[in-house]
N, C-alpha and C positions, 0 to 999 in steps of 0.2 A: 368388731365384727363385720363381714362382708357388706352384710344389710347398712349400715352407718353409712359406708362409703359410696354406695346407691344415692342415698338421701344429699349428699353431697353432689354428687350428678345432677339433680335435677335443680339446684341452686344456679348452676353455672349455665343451664340449659337457656332458663329464665333471661339471664346477663345478653347471651347471645342470638337469640331470638333477632333483634332487630336489625343486628347486624348483618346477619344470613339471608334476610329480608330481602337487602337492598342487592345481593348478590345471585339469588334463585331464579331472577326472571327469564333468563335464557337458557338456552340446551347448550351450550359451548364447553367446550372441556375446560377442566378448573385443575389447576394442582392439588392434588390430592391431601396433601398435607393442611392448605386452608380451607378446604373443606371440613377436614378431620377438626379444626379448631373451630367450628363454629356448630359441629352439630352432635348427637350421640346415638353411636352404632345400636339397632336394637337385632340386627339378624343378619344373616349372610349366606348365598347361594352358590354353588359351585359351577360353572360354564364348560363346556365342551372343551372351549380352548383355556388351557390352564393357566393362561397369563390373566384372563378377566375374571372376575367375581361382581356377583350383584349385592349390593350393602343398602339395607333399607333400616332408616334414619329417622330422627324426631323430623324433619325438615321432606320427605319424600325418598323416592327408590333410587340410587345410583349404580352407574355398570360401571365399575373401579378395573382400570388396566393395573397390573401390580407392577408390570417392567417399564414402564413409562411414567406411574407414580400419577396418573391422572383419572380424574372423576367425570362421568357425566351425569347430569338429570336425566332419569326415563318419564315420558309422560307427560302432562299435566297436572299430575295431583302434588300435593305439597303436605299432606296428612301425613300425621305421627305413627310410622307403620311399626306397631308394635305385634310381637306373635309370628312374625315372619317366617312363614314355612313353604319350603319347594315342596312338588311333585317331587315320587323319589326317581322316575324314568322321564317324565313330558319335559324338558327346560324351559317349557313356554307358560307351564302353569303353576300359580302360586296363590298361597293364602296369606290374610293377616288381620289385624283388629288395631286398636289401638283407638285414636282420636284424628277427629277432621279439624282442620287449620282453622277452622270457627268455632271450634269448642264441641264439646259432647262425646258421645262416644261411636265409634264406628260400627259394632256389632260385629260380624265377618263379612269380610269381603274379598273375592276372588280376581284375580288378572289370569286371561286365557291368550293373551299375546304377548307375554313375556313381560311383561310388566307397562306395555305403554296405558294400559287403561284396564279398569278398575269396577265392579259393581258390587253391591250389599247382596248377598245372598240369605243372610241368616240375622237376628236379633240374637238369639240365644236364647238358654232358659235366663228371666229377670232381667233383660237385657233392654235395649242394644248393651251389650256387654264391653267389656275393654280388655280382652286375652292378653295380658302382658308377656303369659306363655301359652305355644301353641304349636302340637306337633302331627305328621303326619306316618299313617304306618308303611314299612318300606316294605310289607308283604299284600298289604291290602289299600292301597291310597284311597280307597271310601271312606275308608276308618282315621278321624282326626278326633284329638284331645285337645282341651285348650283349660285355662286357669282363671279361673272366676274371684275377682278379691284376694288373690294369692291365696287363698284357704280351699276353694272349692272347684272339684274334677267336674268338666261338663266332655260330652263323646256322642262324634256325629258318626255314623253310618251308611249317609249318604253324601258324600262328601262336601258335606258342612252346610247342607240343606235345611235339617230338624238337627235338635239337641237334646241330650237328658241329663240331666243332674246324678251325677256318679256318688260320688262321697268326700268324704274329708281328705286332702291330702297332708303328708309330714310338715311339721311344723318349718318354718322358713323356706320355704320353696326357692329356690332361684331358676333353675331350667328342668324342662324335660323334654324324653325321647321317645316316640314310640319303636317297637321291636321291631327288626326286620325279618324276624321266623313267626313269630304268632298276633293277630291284630289286638288279642287279649291282654299282652303286656305289656308295661310301660316304665319306665326308668326315672326316678327323681333327683336332681341334683337338690340339696340343701344345705343350711346353714351348719347341720351336725351329721353331715355324711351322704353317704349314696343309698338309694333305694330300688327296690322294683317291687311291682303289684303284676300279679299272672290274671286276676282277676276284673282288668279295666280301671283299677283304683280302687276298688272295694276294700281290700287288705294290702299292710307294705309290709318289706322285710327288708333288714339288712343287708348289703350284699360287700360290704369292704369294710373292714374293721376299724377303719378310721373314723372319728367322730369330727372331724376339721368341716369347714365349709369345703365344699363341693361347688365351683363358678361355673362348670358348664359339662354338659354327658351328651355326647353324641353318637349314633346307634347307625349302622350300616351293615352291609356283606361282608364286609370285613372283622366286625364285633364292635365293642363297646370302647368309646373313647372317653376318657372325663380327665378335668383338670382339680386336684386336689390341694388346697393351699398347704403348705408348707411338704408336700411330695412331689408335685408335677402331675406330668400326664402321665396316666395308667391305661391298660389297654386289657383287652380279653376278649376273647371270643364269645360269644354270646351263650352261647350253649354249656359252657365249663364256669364261667364268674371265677374265675381264676387271675387276678391282677396282676399283673406285673409293673415297673413302672419303666417306661418309655423315654421320658427324659427331665431332667430335675436341674436343669442350670437357669433358672428364672428367678434368684433370691424372691426380692420382695414383691414382684409383681404376679399376678393371674390372670388368668385367659377365662374371656367370656367368647360364645359362640364359636366354639371349635368346630370348623369343617372342614371334611376332606376335600382335597381337588383330585381333578382326572389324573395328573400322574404321579397319583403316590403322594403328593404332599399337603401340607395343611392349611388353613389361614386361619387368623383368631382378632378378634377384638383384645385390649388391654384395657387393664382397670383405670389407666392413664387417658383413655380414649384416642390412642392408636391402634393401625395394624401391626401383625406378626406374619411373616409366612416362613413356614416349620416345614423341613427337610421330612423322609418318611419315617426317619428315626427321632424325631422331634428336637431337631436341633435347629438353634434360631439361623434362619438363612437372610432374612431382610426385618429391618424395623421401620414403619412408617409413622412417624417422624423419626428421622434416627437418634 
C-alpha cells in the first residue's frame, strides 16, 4: 500500500539529513538532482513564469528552474515545510505547518513575501499542530483546512488565525484539496479512493468508483485532477464529478503533489523522490532525475 512506501521515505530522510546540512548553508544555485537526492518534497506551488516552481521540502523552501534543472534555497528557514499551501491568486502568500529544524511542531506559519520570511500565526486546536496536509479554498482564500494526526480535520475561516475541529476524515488520508467553487466543499485522496464533503468535512461520500489508493488530488478553476494508482491521472469538472482518464502511461510510478502550471502543463513529485513535468494532456515531458 502507498502508506507503507511513505514510511520507507522517513528512514531515507534520517540518513540524508547530515549530508544536506553541509550543503545548505548558502543560497547558491544547486543542481536540482543533487537537492532531490538529499531531501523529500512536501509541496509544490506554481509561479507566473511557467519555468519556475516553489518546492517545499524537509529542509526548507526552494525556487526550482525546471528548464535549467537548478534549485535555490529561499530565506533563512531550514524547517520541515509540511502542508505547504499557496494562496490561489497571490503568488507572494503561502501557508505551511510541519516541524522546525530544532524539533517540535510549527503550528501554522505564513509568508507574505514569497517565502523569504515566515511567522507563526496560530497553534491550531490541541497544538502546536503538525498539519501534514493543508489546503486553501480557491473561492474564499480566508478558508483553510488542515489535517491533524492523519485523522482529524480542522478549519479556519480567518486566513489561519483561528481554528475549529470539524470531525474525522476518511481512513488512510493522503491528500486534501479545497473546492474552487464552494468554501464548504473539500476533497480527500485516501488509501481507499477519492471522496468529497460538502459540509466542511463533517460527512463524506465516494466520488470515483475505484477503491485503489489516490496519491494526489488538486482542484482549480479548470476542475479536479487526481492520480489513482493503477489508473493514472483522472480529471473532471467540479460541477459534474464525471471522471475521465487523462493519462495512464506511468507503469509502477505514482505521482504526489500534482500541480497545474501557468502554461497548462503540470508538475508533480514521484514516489521515487523525483519531479516530472507533464503536458496539458498528461504525457511526460521531462523527468528529473532522468
